[in-house]
Structure formats: structure tokens, C-alpha cells
C-alpha positions, 0 to 999 in steps of 0.5 A: 779533783785533779784528773791527770791524763797521760797523753796518748797522741792524737787518739784523744782528739775524739774527746774534743766535742765532749770537752767543750761542755759546761762553759761560756766563752767570755774570758774577760769583762765579767765584772762584779766579782770578788777580788782574788782569794777574797769574799767569794769563798768556796761556799759561794760560786759564781753563776757563770761557768768557766772552762780552762785547760792546764798542761803540766810537763811532768808529775813531781811534787813542786809542779803538783803543788803549783797545780793544787795552789791554782785550783785553791785560788780559783776555789777561794774566789768562787770558781769551783771545779765540778760546779762552775769550772771544768778543767781539762788537765793534761800531763806530758810525762816529761815527753817533748812529743807529748807536750807539743801534741797536748799544746796543739790539742788545747789550741784546737779547743775553746777555753776561757783560759789556758795554763802551762805549768813548767817551761816546756808547756808554756813555750808550746802553748805560746807557739800553738795558740794563735788567737787571743785566748789568755795564757798563764804560765807557772813554774817557768824559770826565765820567761824572757830567755824561754821567749814566753814573754818579751817584757816582765812588767808589761807583757802585752798580748795574751800571755803572763804568769809567774816565774818560780825563781828569783836569781837571788835565791840561787846566789844565796844558796851558793853563798850558804854552801860556801860559808857553812861548808868550807870543805866543799870545793867541788859541787856536783850538779845533775842536769838535763841540758835540754831543759832551758830553765836548768841551763839558766839556773846552772849558769847563775849557780856557776857564777856564784860559785866562781866567786868562792873558788868552788867548781861546778861539776856537771853529770848530764842526763837526757831523761829521768831514767839516767838520774841515779847513774849520774848521781853515782858518777859524782861519788869521788868527783864532788864533795856535795850534790845540787840540783836546779828546778830541772823537771827530768832530774826532780822526777828522779830525786828519790835516787839522788837522796839514796846516793846522798845518804849512802855516801854521806854527801850533803844534798842541796836543791832548788825547791822546798818540796825536794828538801821536804823529801830528803834534800838538806837545804835550799833557799826557797818558798812553797810551790803551793803559794807560787800556784796560788799566786798564778790562780789569783791572776786567773781570777783577775782575768776570768772574773775581774775583767782584766786583760792578761797582758796588763798583768806583770809577770811576778817572781817570789819575793819571800825567800828563806833558807830551809833545812831538813834535820832528818836529811842532815843526820842521814847525810852526816851533816852537823847542823851548827847554830850558824846554819840555823841562824841563816833561817828567818822563820825557824818554826816553819823552815827548819823541818824536823 
């Protein structure tokens, strides 16, 4: 099972010796293994043992689902936690000092593979790990802007992974808002501008909104405790609310849902998990599937002997409009047939 550990600074260095148990350190060239998600299912484990370290920036549904997808893909390929897999899972709890300390701790260990979930952990791991230990990233919005890799098709070196955004998703969501909500002239954005991924997505959203003559009104925060106040500050200044894949903001999304419902403000998000919690709409995908994709890359490296730098960075291609009908009722939204027609997979992406 997932073992979430809150980083308590350098005091955890005493655990380093114990963390190295149960693993051999060949990260490539294992050969003879089934393909990712293939015939080596959960009931058939690899005779080799593996040790990986995972650094996640904060606990919230999208990142948690990403982790679950990674572990599921490994399990489906016969790499099973508690049997032939040891996982050192660390959570920075949205604290950058913790994030950097975790990366340094992981860099000092001997792992077959390390994974950074979200942009800050990915950046910290790439900076801290100076040897050739394979590094995978997940839930990184713009890997090039974040300086995690310099080329998406041919990353090279010891880093690759999957971006959790497709620029087309942002444009499609802004187009949906403009087309289906003609009364929305100002879209309120709660944002932590200290998160590079949030800044990148906000810029793309603004560019798309500018074409429709809609103003993006920002309510800045520096940490999750400020989210509710920021949302409340947009009452009367914005006609609807929007958030990006902003870790600090998503962690406080319950308070945004509360403000949206109490004030009948349509609330749009950048991920399916937030829509399932109570935002009205997004253009997106399941983060479990995103994590599973990264887990398949991990299998390619650990079992199939592929060099991580040869694996292209991937983005999500299957995008759909996702609607939450209960959220619509709570936010005073009349869901029209035209809105529903925007949803390709209505059985799965119209949430009742």
C-alpha cells in the first residue's frame, strides 16, 4: 500500500541504511520481460527485485491518482510492492524546503528509478541527482519551460516522463466557456504565481480568452491557506471561477467549491478529479490513466532494458469535455443540449 511520509527535515537521514534493503541495482538490461501492462500480470512477479523512490509535491486527488496509476502499471507488469518492489514514497506537503530536502535525500540513496510527481519535485530531482539514475516525471505541465528536459522527442540523458497538459485542452475549455456562457465577461483565476506550471497555463488561458474579449481576473495566493479568501475576493469582480493545475490551489479546492455554490458562480477546473469533487466542467482526462502511462515507461526501463533518454516525453491525446450535473445545479447552471453535445463520451464524461 501507499506509504505517505511527511518529510521532517534531515532527521530522516537515519533511515537511509534501511531503505536500501531488498533491491538489486540494475536499472537496465533486464530483458526477457513482458511488455508494459502485458502478460506478466499481478499474479506473476518478476524474480528480480526493484527499489524506486517517489517524490510527490502535495496530497490532492489528481496527484494521488497519478501515483496510483504508476503503481498499477508496475503491478500489471509483475512488479509488485511488498513482493519484488520497495517504494520509498515522500510527500513535501507543498513546502519547497521539504521538496528540496527530499530530493537531496533521494539523491543520496541507491535506487533503480526515481519519480517526481508535479513540477517542483521533478525540478528538484533533476538538480539533485548527478549520476545516471533514471528519473521519470509525471504531472509536469511544461517540461521544457521547467528545464526538466530540453527536447520532448529525444530527451537524452537520464530523464523523461509525461506532461499532464495538452495546450489544446486549455484552448478548448476557454472556447467552451465563451460559447456556452455568453454572460461571462470576466473569468476569475485563483493562482499561486510561484508555481511555474500555473503561470504557463494562465498565460495560455489568457491568450485564448483574449480572442473572445473575456478578461482574466487574477486572485493571487502564496499558499493553500489563502485559497478561500482569494475565491471570496472574486465575488463581484468575476462572472465565473477557474483554476489551473496549480498544486497549492487544488489542495484547497473544497473552499472554492463552497464559494462557487453559495454565490452561484460557475466553476471551471483543469482536471477531471476536481470536476468529480464539485467543479462544473473541464476539458481533460483521468489522472489515473496519466500515471499508468508513466508506470508503463517505468516498466520499459526496469524490465525491458530501454534507456530512459530514448523514451519521448508524452502528452495526453484523448481529451473530452467533462461535466458535473450536481455541480451545475449547485452553481445555478442550466445545462443545455448544446453543452451536452460538446461531450464525446457522454456515458463516462457527464457525471450525474
